C-alpha positions in Angstrom: -21.9 -60.8 56.8 -22.7 -64.2 58.3 -23.4 -67.0 55.8 -25.2 -70.3 56.6 -23.0 -72.5 54.5 -21.2 -76.0 54.7 -17.5 -76.2 55.3 -15.4 -75.3 52.4 -14.3 -78.1 50.1 -11.9 -78.2 47.2 -14.8 -78.1 44.8 -16.7 -75.1 43.9 -19.8 -74.5 46.0 -22.9 -72.2 46.1 -23.2 -70.2 49.3 -26.1 -68.4 50.8 -25.7 -65.6 53.2 -27.4 -63.8 55.9 -26.9 -60.2 56.9 -24.3 -59.5 59.6 -26.1 -56.6 61.2 -29.7 -55.8 62.2 -29.1 -52.5 60.7 -28.8 -54.1 57.2 -32.6 -54.8 56.6 -34.5 -55.4 53.3 -33.8 -52.6 50.9 -35.5 -51.1 47.8 -34.9 -52.1 44.1 -35.5 -49.1 41.8 -36.6 -49.4 38.3 -34.4 -50.2 35.5 -33.6 -46.6 34.7 -30.3 -44.5 34.6 -29.5 -43.0 38.0 -29.8 -39.3 38.6 -27.7 -37.2 40.9 -28.9 -34.5 43.1 -26.8 -31.2 43.5 -26.0 -32.1 47.0 -24.7 -35.6 46.2 -21.7 -36.7 44.4 -20.7 -39.8 42.4 -17.6 -41.9 42.0 -16.8 -45.2 40.1 -17.6 -45.9 36.4 -19.2 -43.5 34.1 -21.5 -46.1 32.8 -20.7 -44.7 29.3 -20.7 -48.0 27.5 -22.6 -51.3 27.8 -21.1 -54.2 29.9 -19.7 -56.8 27.3 -17.5 -58.9 29.5 -18.6 -61.3 32.4 -17.2 -62.9 35.5 -16.8 -66.4 34.1 -14.7 -65.8 30.9 -13.0 -62.5 31.6 -11.2 -62.6 35.0 -7.5 -63.5 34.9 -7.4 -66.9 36.4 -5.8 -69.9 34.6 -8.4 -72.5 35.8 -8.6 -76.2 35.4 -10.0 -78.9 37.6 -11.3 -82.4 37.8 -14.8 -82.9 37.7 -16.2 -85.6 40.1 -19.2 -87.5 38.5 -22.6 -87.0 40.1 -23.7 -90.4 39.0 -22.1 -93.6 37.5 -23.3 -92.5 34.0 -22.0 -89.0 34.2 -18.8 -88.1 32.3 -15.4 -87.6 34.3 -12.3 -86.0 33.4 -10.3 -82.7 33.4 -12.5 -79.8 32.5 -11.1 -76.3 31.5 -12.9 -73.6 33.5 -11.6 -70.1 34.4 -12.1 -70.4 38.2 -14.3 -71.8 40.9 -18.0 -70.9 40.8 -18.0 -69.5 44.2 -18.0 -66.2 46.2 -16.6 -63.5 44.2 -15.7 -59.7 44.7 -15.0 -57.2 42.0 -13.8 -53.6 42.3 -12.3 -50.9 40.3 -8.8 -49.6 41.3 -8.0 -47.4 38.4 -10.2 -45.5 35.9 -9.3 -43.3 32.9 -12.2 -40.9 33.8 -13.2 -40.3 37.5 -12.2 -41.8 40.8 -12.6 -45.5 41.7 -12.7 -44.6 45.4 -14.8 -42.5 47.7 -13.8 -38.8 47.6 -15.1 -38.4 51.2 -16.5 -40.4 54.0 -20.3 -40.8 54.1 -22.9 -43.2 53.0 -23.5 -45.0 49.6 -27.1 -44.0 49.1 -27.3 -45.4 45.8 -25.3 -48.0 43.7 -26.0 -48.1 39.9 -24.9 -51.4 38.1 -24.9 -51.9 34.4 -25.4 -55.5 33.1 -27.2 -58.6 33.8 -26.8 -62.4 34.7 -26.3 -64.6 31.7 -28.4 -67.8 31.7 -26.8 -71.1 30.6 -28.4 -72.6 27.3 -30.8 -75.3 28.3 -29.8 -74.8 32.0 -31.8 -73.7 35.2 -32.2 -70.1 35.8 -28.9 -68.4 37.0 -28.4 -67.2 40.7 -29.4 -63.6 40.6 -28.7 -62.5 44.3 -26.0 -60.0 44.6 -24.6 -57.7 47.3 -22.4 -54.5 47.5 -19.6 -54.0 49.8 -17.5 -51.3 51.5 -13.9 -52.4 51.3 -10.6 -50.7 52.4 -7.6 -51.0 50.1 -4.6 -52.8 51.8 -0.9 -51.8 51.5 0.7 -53.9 48.6 -2.7 -54.6 47.0 -5.9 -56.3 47.9 -8.6 -55.0 50.3 -10.5 -55.8 53.6 -14.2 -56.2 53.6 -16.0 -53.8 56.1 -19.5 -53.9 55.5 -21.9 -55.8 53.1 -25.3 -54.6 52.0 -28.5 -56.5 52.0 -29.3 -58.9 49.1 -30.5 -57.5 45.7 -31.5 -59.0 42.5 -29.7 -58.5 39.2 -31.8 -58.8 36.1 -31.4 -61.8 33.7 -30.1 -61.1 30.3 -32.8 -61.5 27.7 -35.6 -61.3 30.2 -37.8 -58.1 30.2 -35.5 -56.5 27.8 -32.4 -56.8 30.0 -28.9 -56.7 28.4 -25.4 -55.3 28.8 -26.8 -51.6 28.6 -29.4 -52.1 31.3 -28.7 -49.9 34.4 -30.1 -51.0 37.7 -30.1 -48.6 40.5 -30.2 -50.0 44.1 -30.6 -48.3 47.5 -28.5 -50.1 50.2 -29.4 -49.7 53.8 -26.7 -47.9 55.8 -23.8 -48.9 53.5 -21.2 -46.5 55.2 -17.9 -45.8 53.5 -14.8 -44.0 54.5 -12.7 -41.8 52.2 -10.4 -43.8 50.0 -12.7 -47.0 50.2 -13.9 -49.0 47.3 -17.4 -50.2 46.7 -17.4 -53.7 45.4 -19.8 -55.9 43.5 -20.2 -59.3 45.3 -21.8 -62.5 44.1 -22.2 -65.9 45.6 -20.8 -67.8 42.5 -24.0 -69.9 41.5 -22.1 -73.1 40.7 -24.1 -75.8 39.1 -22.4 -79.1 38.0 -21.8 -79.3 34.1 -23.7 -76.1 33.6 -22.4 -73.1 35.7 -18.8 -74.6 36.2 -17.3 -71.3 36.8 -20.4 -69.8 38.4 -22.9 -67.6 36.8 -21.7 -65.3 34.1 -22.5 -62.0 35.5 -22.1 -59.5 32.5 -21.0 -56.4 34.5 -17.7 -55.7 33.0 -16.4 -53.7 30.0 -12.9 -53.6 28.3 -11.6 -50.1 28.9 -8.1 -48.9 28.2 -6.6 -47.4 31.3 -9.0 -49.1 33.8 -7.9 -51.8 36.2 -10.3 -54.0 38.1 -9.4 -56.3 40.9 -11.1 -59.6 41.9 -11.1 -62.1 44.6 -12.6 -65.6 44.7 -12.9 -67.8 47.6 -15.8 -69.8 49.2 -16.5 -67.9 52.4 -13.7 -65.6 51.8 -15.5 -62.3 51.0 -17.4 -61.9 54.2 -17.2 -58.8 56.5 -13.8 -58.7 58.1 -12.2 -61.0 55.4 -8.8 -59.9 54.1 -8.6 -60.3 50.2 -4.9 -60.1 49.9 -3.0 -59.6 46.7 -0.6 -62.2 47.7 -3.0 -65.0 47.6 -3.1 -66.2 44.1 -3.9 -69.6 42.5 -5.3 -71.1 39.4 -9.0 -71.1 40.4 -9.2 -68.7 43.3 -7.6 -65.8 45.2 -6.7 -62.4 44.0 -6.3 -61.3 40.4 -5.6 -57.9 38.9 -7.5 -57.5 35.6 -5.9 -54.8 33.4 -8.0 -52.9 30.9 -11.2 -54.0 32.4 -13.8 -51.8 34.3 -16.5 -52.9 36.5 -19.7 -51.0 35.4 -20.6 -49.9 38.8 -21.3 -46.2 39.9 -22.0 -45.0 43.6 -23.9 -41.9 44.5 -22.2 -40.7 47.7 -24.1 -38.6 50.4 -22.2 -36.7 53.1 -23.3 -34.6 55.9 -27.1 -34.0 55.9 -27.4 -36.4 52.9 -25.8 -39.4 54.8 -27.4 -41.2 57.9 -26.0 -40.4 61.2 -24.8 -43.9 61.6 -22.3 -43.3 58.8 -19.0 -41.2 59.4 -19.9 -37.5 59.2 -23.5 -38.2 58.4 -26.2 -36.2 60.1 -29.5 -37.2 58.4 -32.1 -38.6 60.9 -29.9 -38.0 63.9 -31.7 -38.4 67.2 -31.8 -35.3 69.3 -28.8 -34.8 71.6 -30.1 -35.0 75.0 -28.3 -32.9 77.9 -26.0 -34.9 80.2 -28.4 -34.4 83.2 -32.1 -34.3 83.6 -33.9 -32.3 86.4 -37.6 -32.7 86.5 -39.8 -30.1 88.2 -40.1 -31.3 91.8 -41.0 -30.4 95.4 -38.5 -31.4 98.0 -38.4 -31.4 101.7 -36.1 -29.5 103.9 -34.7 -31.0 107.1 -33.7 -29.3 110.5 -30.1 -28.8 109.1 -31.5 -26.6 106.2 -30.6 -29.2 103.6 -32.6 -29.9 100.4 -31.9 -33.0 98.4 -32.8 -32.3 94.7 -33.1 -35.4 92.4 -30.7 -35.3 89.4 -30.5 -37.9 86.8 -27.1 -38.5 84.9 -27.2 -39.7 81.3 -23.6 -39.8 80.5 -20.8 -42.2 81.5 -19.1 -42.6 83.7 -20.6 -40.0 85.8 -21.9 -36.3 85.8 -19.9 -33.8 87.9 -20.7 -30.3 88.4 -22.1 -27.5 90.7 -25.6 -26.6 91.7 -27.1 -23.3 93.1 -30.6 -22.4 94.4 -32.0 -19.0 93.8 -35.1 -17.3 95.1 -37.3 -14.4 94.0 -37.4 -12.4 90.9 -34.0 -11.2 91.3 -32.8 -14.7 92.0 -31.0 -14.1 95.1 -28.7 -16.9 96.0 -29.9 -19.0 98.9 -27.5 -22.1 98.7 -24.9 -24.0 96.5 -22.8 -26.9 96.3 -20.8 -29.6 94.2 -22.0 -33.0 93.0 -20.9 -36.1 91.4 -23.8 -38.6 90.1 -23.0 -42.0 88.6 -23.9 -42.6 84.9 -27.4 -43.8 84.2 -28.6 -43.3 87.8 -30.6 -40.7 89.7 -28.7 -39.1 92.6 -30.0 -36.8 95.4 -27.8 -33.7 95.5 -27.8 -32.0 98.9 -28.1 -28.0 99.0 -27.7 -26.2 102.4 -29.9 -23.1 102.2 -29.5 -19.9 104.1 -31.4 -19.5 107.5 -33.7 -16.9 106.2 -35.3 -19.2 103.9 -36.6 -21.4 106.6 -38.8 -18.7 108.0 -40.4 -18.0 104.5 -41.1 -21.6 104.1 -42.8 -21.8 107.4 -44.7 -18.5 106.7 -45.9 -19.5 103.1 -46.1 -23.2 103.6 -43.5 -23.7 101.1 -41.5 -21.6 98.4 -40.6 -21.9 94.8 -36.9 -21.7 93.9 -34.8 -21.8 90.8 -32.1 -24.5 90.6 -29.2 -23.9 88.3 -26.9 -26.9 87.7 -23.6 -26.5 85.6 -22.2 -29.7 83.9 -19.2 -29.6 81.3 -19.6 -25.8 81.1 -23.2 -25.8 80.3 -26.0 -24.6 82.6 -29.4 -26.1 83.1 -32.2 -24.6 85.2 -35.4 -26.0 86.7 -38.0 -24.8 89.1 -38.0 -26.5 92.5 -40.4 -26.4 95.2 -39.2 -26.5 98.9 -41.5 -27.4 101.8 -41.5 -28.7 105.2 -42.8 -32.2 105.1 
């Protein structure tokens, strides 16, 4: 995921991001209803059995203090106590008392159900509601690497349209592929506003659950595709934290095989047809004095197509010529076949004949009707 942002500074910053792949197009936000699971699909992550009561501002394990720089001569200055920088944040479950926090198989995260909302600051501007979901791979020793980020979604605002800690919103990411053992993370952009959202927006998407462990990582421009969120990077206001007895209220509906798009590992849904390695169109070719017919063969595979060809004639398909060929990939080659002398007489008598070409590539045979004439 590529973000259009300014260079990182010691202060918290709001970042805005653009998608890193053309495949991650605008998605669909499903109504605020509990997710349902089809028989052919499976789920992993939180059971969403309880409302979200904790948030990303006050309930992550960071010490957090910093000096606020005044925005005007009249603004107050001093050391403010805050839990962490109000910038890019990733959350993911690594242990759950019920169910698995990681993908049980490779496939596609076809739906992500998130419980909770964004808390507005009293008297402040509306909170940043843009969020993402990410496929991340656990690292030896802790932490994770970001593989793929979804298109942006909107989280509801607490108190608006009845949204609260028990609100479950189901999202449908586009091509959010996952590998077996990966986690699906919640990702936000902080939403820092001076004096108002000092630690970023309070995303109320966490619950205190005995036996659960939720990891988090905070860094400006540090949770993008390809970034390493190492467990060894810890600080008062950013980096990695392991949050014991806390659970991210996030559940993933996993599609595999025919329920996962073909672009994801093991997926076959909407897969384009598999074309044969060669293509031989119906054609009429000329025969020269040396009794050689050159048949046009197109090769689709790389680096080349190698095989054998044979021409046959008549209802019983009597062999009249054969040969070997090599055609470079993505090109059309003219494969020469020398035919038996008796065919030449038939061509002259009937002003041409129709033969059957059989080409064998990688153990598979392909046939086509080939006309042969004297031009």
